C-alpha positions as CSV (number, residue, x, y, z in Angstrom):
1,X,108.9,78.9,114.6
2,X,111.6,81.6,114.1
3,X,111.4,84.6,111.9
4,X,112.7,84.6,108.3
5,X,114.3,87.7,107.3
6,X,115.3,88.9,104.1
7,X,119.0,90.4,103.6
8,X,118.8,91.5,100.1
9,X,119.7,90.9,96.6
10,X,119.6,91.9,92.9
11,X,118.0,91.7,89.6
12,X,119.5,91.5,86.0
13,X,118.5,94.3,83.6
14,X,115.4,93.1,82.0
15,X,115.9,94.9,78.9
16,X,118.8,93.0,77.9
17,X,118.7,90.1,75.5
18,X,121.2,87.6,76.7
19,X,121.6,85.5,73.4
20,X,122.5,88.8,71.0
21,X,125.0,89.6,73.4
22,X,126.5,86.0,72.8
23,X,125.9,85.2,76.5
24,X,123.9,82.2,78.0
25,X,122.8,80.9,81.3
26,X,126.0,80.7,83.1
27,X,127.0,84.2,82.1
28,X,123.4,84.8,83.2
29,X,123.9,83.2,86.8
30,X,127.5,84.5,87.2
31,X,126.3,88.0,87.1
32,X,123.0,87.7,89.2
33,X,124.7,85.8,92.1
34,X,127.7,88.0,92.4
35,X,125.1,90.9,92.3
36,X,122.6,89.3,94.6
37,X,125.3,88.4,97.3
38,X,126.9,91.9,97.5
39,X,123.3,92.9,97.5
40,X,122.7,90.9,100.6
41,X,126.0,91.9,102.1
42,X,127.8,88.7,101.7
43,X,130.8,87.4,99.9
44,X,131.9,84.3,98.6
45,X,134.0,83.6,101.4
46,X,131.1,83.9,103.8
47,X,129.4,81.4,101.6
48,X,132.4,78.9,101.9
49,X,132.6,79.5,105.8
50,X,128.6,78.9,106.0
51,X,129.1,75.9,103.9
52,X,131.6,74.4,106.2
53,X,129.3,74.2,109.0
54,X,126.6,73.4,106.8
55,X,124.6,76.3,107.1
56,X,123.7,77.3,103.9
57,X,121.4,76.2,101.1
58,X,120.4,77.1,97.4
59,X,117.2,77.4,95.9
60,X,116.7,77.8,92.0
61,X,113.2,78.6,90.7
62,X,113.1,77.9,86.6
63,X,110.2,76.7,84.8
64,X,111.4,75.2,81.3
65,X,115.0,75.7,80.7
66,X,114.9,71.8,79.4
67,X,113.2,73.7,76.3
68,X,114.5,77.3,76.2
69,X,118.2,76.2,76.6
70,X,118.3,72.4,76.4
71,X,119.5,71.8,79.8
72,X,118.4,70.1,83.1
73,X,119.6,69.5,86.3
74,X,119.6,73.5,87.2
75,X,120.2,73.3,90.9
76,X,123.7,71.8,90.1
77,X,124.6,74.6,87.9
78,X,125.7,77.1,90.8
79,X,128.9,75.3,90.8
80,X,129.7,76.7,87.6
81,X,129.2,80.1,88.8
82,X,132.0,80.0,91.6
83,X,134.1,77.3,93.3
84,X,132.4,78.5,96.6
85,X,129.3,76.4,95.6
86,X,131.1,73.2,95.7
87,X,129.3,71.2,98.3
88,X,126.7,73.7,98.9
89,X,123.1,71.7,98.9
90,X,121.2,73.1,95.8
91,X,118.0,72.2,93.9
92,X,115.6,73.4,91.4
93,X,112.1,74.2,91.7
94,X,109.5,74.3,89.6
95,X,105.6,75.6,89.4
96,X,105.2,77.4,85.9
97,X,105.5,81.1,86.5
98,X,105.4,80.8,90.2
99,X,108.7,78.8,90.1
100,X,110.7,81.3,92.0
101,X,107.9,81.4,94.5
102,X,108.0,77.9,95.6
103,X,111.7,78.3,96.1
104,X,111.1,81.0,98.2
105,X,108.6,78.7,100.3
106,X,111.3,75.9,100.3
107,X,113.8,78.5,101.3
108,X,111.8,79.9,104.2
109,X,110.6,76.6,105.5
110,X,114.2,75.2,105.9
111,X,115.5,78.2,108.0
112,X,112.3,78.1,110.0
113,X,112.8,74.5,111.1
114,X,116.4,75.2,111.7
115,X,118.2,73.5,109.2
116,X,119.9,76.1,107.5
117,X,120.8,79.9,108.6
118,X,121.2,81.3,105.2
119,X,119.0,80.6,101.8
120,X,120.2,81.7,98.5
121,X,117.1,82.1,96.2
122,X,118.0,82.1,92.6
123,X,114.8,82.8,89.8
124,X,115.8,82.8,86.1
125,X,114.7,82.3,82.7
126,X,116.5,82.9,79.2
127,X,113.2,83.1,76.8
128,X,114.8,84.8,73.6
129,X,116.7,81.9,72.4
130,X,113.2,81.3,70.3
131,X,111.3,83.2,68.3
132,X,107.9,84.1,69.8
133,X,105.4,81.6,68.7
134,X,107.8,78.5,69.5
135,X,108.3,80.1,72.9
136,X,104.7,80.5,73.1
137,X,104.2,76.8,72.6
138,X,106.9,76.1,75.4
139,X,104.9,78.2,77.7
140,X,101.8,75.9,77.0
141,X,103.4,73.7,78.9
142,X,102.5,75.7,82.1
143,X,98.6,74.8,81.1
144,X,97.5,71.1,80.6
145,X,99.5,70.9,77.1
146,X,97.6,68.0,75.8
147,X,94.2,69.8,76.1
148,X,95.2,73.5,76.4
149,X,98.3,74.4,74.7
150,X,99.2,71.5,72.2
151,X,98.7,72.8,68.6
152,X,97.2,76.2,69.6
153,X,98.8,79.4,68.3
154,X,99.8,81.6,71.8
155,X,97.8,79.3,74.0
156,X,98.1,81.6,77.1
157,X,96.7,84.9,75.7
158,X,94.0,82.8,74.6
159,X,93.4,81.6,78.5
160,X,93.7,84.7,80.0
161,X,91.4,86.2,76.7
162,X,88.9,83.8,78.1
163,X,89.2,84.9,81.7
164,X,88.1,88.1,80.8
165,X,85.1,86.9,79.2
166,X,84.2,84.7,82.1
167,X,84.9,87.8,84.4
168,X,82.1,89.4,82.4
169,X,79.8,86.3,82.4
170,X,80.5,85.9,86.2
171,X,79.3,89.7,86.8
172,X,76.3,90.3,84.8
173,X,76.2,94.1,85.9
174,X,79.8,94.7,84.7
175,X,79.4,97.0,81.6
176,X,81.9,95.6,79.2
177,X,83.0,99.0,78.0
178,X,83.7,100.1,81.8
179,X,85.8,96.4,82.1
180,X,88.1,97.0,78.8
181,X,88.3,100.6,79.9
182,X,89.8,99.7,83.3
183,X,92.1,97.0,81.5
184,X,93.4,99.5,79.3
185,X,93.9,101.7,82.4
186,X,96.0,99.1,84.1
187,X,98.3,98.7,81.3
188,X,99.2,102.3,81.1
189,X,99.6,102.6,85.1
190,X,102.0,99.5,84.6
191,X,104.1,101.0,81.5
192,X,103.9,104.3,83.2
193,X,105.5,103.0,86.4
194,X,107.9,101.0,84.4
195,X,109.5,104.3,83.5
196,X,110.8,104.9,87.0
197,X,112.5,101.7,87.0
198,X,116.0,101.7,85.5
199,X,116.1,97.9,85.2
200,X,112.4,97.6,83.7
201,X,112.4,96.0,80.1
202,X,109.7,98.5,78.8
203,X,111.3,101.6,80.5
204,X,111.8,103.6,77.0
205,X,108.6,102.1,75.8
206,X,105.6,104.2,74.6
207,X,101.8,103.4,75.9
208,X,99.1,105.9,76.1
209,X,95.5,105.4,77.1
210,X,94.4,106.0,73.4
211,X,96.9,103.2,72.3
212,X,95.9,101.0,75.0
213,X,92.2,101.4,74.2
214,X,92.6,100.9,70.4
215,X,92.7,97.0,70.5
216,X,92.3,95.1,67.1
217,X,94.4,97.9,65.3
218,X,97.8,97.3,63.3
219,X,99.5,98.9,66.5
220,X,97.6,96.8,68.9
221,X,96.6,93.8,67.5
222,X,94.3,91.4,69.3
223,X,95.9,88.5,70.6
224,X,93.8,86.6,72.5
225,X,89.9,87.0,72.5
226,X,89.1,90.7,73.9
227,X,92.7,90.9,74.8
228,X,95.3,93.1,72.6
229,X,99.1,93.1,72.8
230,X,99.0,96.0,75.3
231,X,97.2,93.9,77.8
232,X,100.1,91.2,77.8
233,X,103.2,90.8,79.7
234,X,106.5,90.8,78.2
235,X,109.0,88.0,76.9
236,X,112.0,88.5,78.8
237,X,115.5,87.2,79.8
238,X,116.4,87.8,83.3
239,X,117.1,86.7,86.8
240,X,116.6,87.8,90.3
241,X,118.3,86.8,93.6
242,X,117.0,87.2,97.2
243,X,118.7,85.9,100.2
244,X,116.8,84.8,103.2
245,X,118.4,84.4,106.7
246,X,117.4,83.2,110.2
247,X,117.2,85.1,113.4
248,X,120.7,83.6,114.8
249,X,122.3,84.7,111.6
250,X,120.9,88.5,112.0
251,X,122.0,88.3,115.9
252,X,125.2,87.1,115.0
253,X,126.1,89.8,112.1
254,X,124.6,92.4,114.4
255,X,122.2,93.2,111.2
256,X,119.3,95.7,111.8
257,X,116.5,96.9,110.3
258,X,115.8,93.9,107.7
259,X,112.6,92.9,107.0
260,X,110.9,89.3,107.5
261,X,108.5,87.4,105.5
262,X,105.5,87.9,107.7
263,X,102.9,85.6,105.8
264,X,102.7,83.5,103.1
265,X,99.7,81.6,101.5
266,X,99.8,78.9,98.7
267,X,96.5,77.1,97.1
268,X,96.1,75.1,94.1
269,X,93.4,75.3,91.6
270,X,92.5,72.8,89.2
271,X,94.7,72.3,86.0
272,X,92.3,72.8,83.6
273,X,90.7,76.2,82.9
274,X,87.3,75.1,82.6
275,X,87.4,73.3,85.8
276,X,88.6,76.3,87.5
277,X,85.7,78.0,86.1
278,X,83.2,75.4,87.1
279,X,84.9,75.7,90.7
280,X,84.0,79.3,90.9
281,X,80.3,78.8,90.8
282,X,79.4,79.0,94.3
283,X,82.0,81.8,95.0
284,X,81.9,85.5,94.8
285,X,85.4,85.4,93.1
286,X,85.9,84.6,89.5
287,X,89.4,83.2,91.0
288,X,88.7,81.8,94.6
289,X,91.9,79.8,95.2
290,X,93.6,83.3,94.5
291,X,91.5,84.8,96.9
292,X,92.1,82.3,99.7
293,X,95.9,82.3,99.2
294,X,95.4,85.7,100.2
295,X,93.4,85.3,103.0
296,X,96.0,82.6,104.3
297,X,98.8,85.2,104.2
298,X,96.8,87.5,105.9
299,X,95.7,85.3,108.7
300,X,99.2,84.1,109.1
301,X,100.8,87.4,109.2
302,X,98.0,89.1,111.5
303,X,97.6,91.9,109.1
304,X,94.7,92.9,106.8
305,X,94.3,94.6,103.4
306,X,94.5,98.2,105.6
307,X,97.7,97.3,106.9
308,X,99.3,96.6,103.4
309,X,100.8,99.8,101.7
310,X,102.3,98.5,98.3
311,X,101.3,95.3,96.1
312,X,103.3,93.6,93.3
313,X,100.9,91.2,91.4
314,X,101.2,88.8,88.5
315,X,99.7,90.7,86.0
316,X,100.8,88.1,82.8
317,X,97.8,89.7,81.3
318,X,95.7,93.1,82.3
319,X,92.8,90.3,83.4
320,X,94.7,88.9,85.8
321,X,95.4,92.1,87.4
322,X,91.9,93.0,87.3
323,X,90.9,89.8,89.4
324,X,93.8,89.8,92.0
325,X,92.3,93.7,92.6
326,X,89.5,91.9,94.6
327,X,91.3,89.0,95.5
328,X,93.7,91.2,97.6
329,X,90.6,92.9,99.3
330,X,90.9,96.0,97.6
331,X,87.4,95.9,96.0
332,X,84.3,93.8,96.0
333,X,84.4,91.2,93.5
334,X,82.8,92.5,90.7
335,X,83.4,96.1,91.1
336,X,87.2,95.8,90.6
337,X,87.0,98.8,88.1
338,X,86.4,101.2,91.1
339,X,89.9,100.9,92.5
340,X,90.9,101.6,89.1
341,X,89.0,104.6,88.1
342,X,89.6,106.0,91.8
343,X,93.2,105.9,91.1
344,X,93.5,103.5,94.6
345,X,96.1,101.5,92.5
346,X,98.2,104.1,90.7
347,X,101.6,105.0,91.6
348,X,100.3,107.9,93.9
349,X,97.2,106.2,95.1
350,X,96.6,104.9,98.5
351,X,97.3,101.1,97.5
352,X,99.7,101.2,94.6
353,X,100.0,97.9,92.6
354,X,102.9,97.3,90.6
355,X,105.2,100.2,91.3
356,X,108.0,98.2,89.7
357,X,106.0,98.1,86.4
358,X,104.8,94.7,87.0
359,X,105.5,92.0,84.6
360,X,103.6,93.9,81.8
361,X,106.1,96.9,82.5
362,X,109.4,95.6,84.4
363,X,109.2,92.1,82.3
364,X,108.4,88.5,83.0
365,X,111.5,86.1,82.7
366,X,108.9,83.2,83.9
367,X,111.2,81.4,86.6
368,X,112.5,84.6,87.9
369,X,109.4,86.8,88.5
370,X,108.7,85.7,92.4
371,X,111.9,86.4,93.3
372,X,111.7,89.7,91.3
373,X,108.4,90.5,93.1
374,X,109.9,89.7,96.6
375,X,112.9,91.7,95.8
376,X,110.7,94.5,95.0
377,X,109.0,94.2,98.3
378,X,112.2,94.5,100.1
379,X,113.2,97.6,98.3
380,X,110.1,99.0,99.1
381,X,109.9,98.5,102.5
382,X,113.5,99.2,103.1
383,X,112.9,102.6,101.3
384,X,115.8,101.3,98.6
385,X,113.4,101.6,95.6
386,X,115.0,104.8,94.3
387,X,112.9,106.7,91.7
388,X,109.9,104.1,92.0
389,X,109.7,104.2,95.8
390,X,106.3,104.2,97.4
391,X,106.6,107.1,100.1
392,X,106.2,105.4,103.3
393,X,105.7,101.9,102.8
394,X,106.1,99.6,105.7
395,X,104.4,96.5,104.6
396,X,104.0,95.0,101.1
397,X,102.2,92.0,99.4
398,X,102.9,89.9,96.5
399,X,100.6,87.5,94.2
400,X,102.7,85.3,91.8
401,X,100.5,82.6,90.0
402,X,101.8,79.6,87.8
403,X,99.7,78.5,85.0
404,X,96.2,80.0,84.6
405,X,95.9,80.7,88.0
406,X,96.6,77.3,89.1
407,X,99.5,77.6,91.7
408,X,98.6,80.8,93.7
409,X,101.6,82.0,95.8
410,X,101.2,84.9,98.3
411,X,103.8,86.7,100.3
412,X,103.5,89.6,102.9
413,X,106.8,91.6,103.6
414,X,107.6,94.4,106.4
415,X,109.9,95.2,108.9
416,X,108.4,94.3,112.4
């Protein structure tokens, strides 16, 4: 199958509250799509020309707009952005917080088999339309709602608090203080990285190691088991657009030095958290299906962890980033703290994670995060990440999860 290239894209400013601005879904999409096309070097006239020959399609990632903005049938809403979308094939894809990644996967597949030459991926979520506890209940639908979400206050902090508990249980030699200290340092790294990112939600926020370590205090209250506010990703409004294309399109346009999706992994773990933990009994990894998705991406790309220069991971909570460190192969399972303590994953380390700030620092509009991660890998390997550029980055890897690491998506991006 042919290569799939990334032409570029755009991200909205994740600091914005669109409801307070008096703007909604259509305004968000109009801004994101216009900027995304421009970032990919395309225009609405290009879109019309491609559509006339049935060479373009759109893939919309969104988790739960039916709750947040009372709207479904989201693929068709691109026709409200501009008449250029009239007639363009478009559909919505959903996999909880990995919704944009399943849209990316569908888009790359359509290009690989030759159905289309250009695929526009739009990931978005408006989450600040409701207060936080109502939103937390909405997000509970990413778990087994009847058994893990319904009637539970802030279910996902509790689930990822349990991941912290299970990590300590899985590795009896892991000192609890050392583990919690590593989680605090992960938080500080992500907040610090966000200060370099002009589109990050928390770029003006404060977080120090002392603050992140003082869990259970008035300024850093516990929200789920051992985890406190400093361990959590953000409630975010935003969108991200990435445009993919075929080898034929690159040749036709004389486009050079654009990265490709070199490999991917997609694995689904049991829905219930308890079943996930039972499933890991015979594995060295606390999240074995996450690890398998990484291995699949390495195999498909022909690369390994030594070839990856920069990582973007799904730090919905510090406990999920901690587990991702060994899933990537950056440390032995049970010894992920070594990669944190040594500075390996810091911005200036040999294997930086989340130079963008990640979900904790950059923000987490759940339906957009996969597209935002892919866009940031594009920026890194093309040397266009600005103040958060990792020097010399040639290959990047991302992990986007849906639910309590139920859906696991990994993509590797690089210029070949």
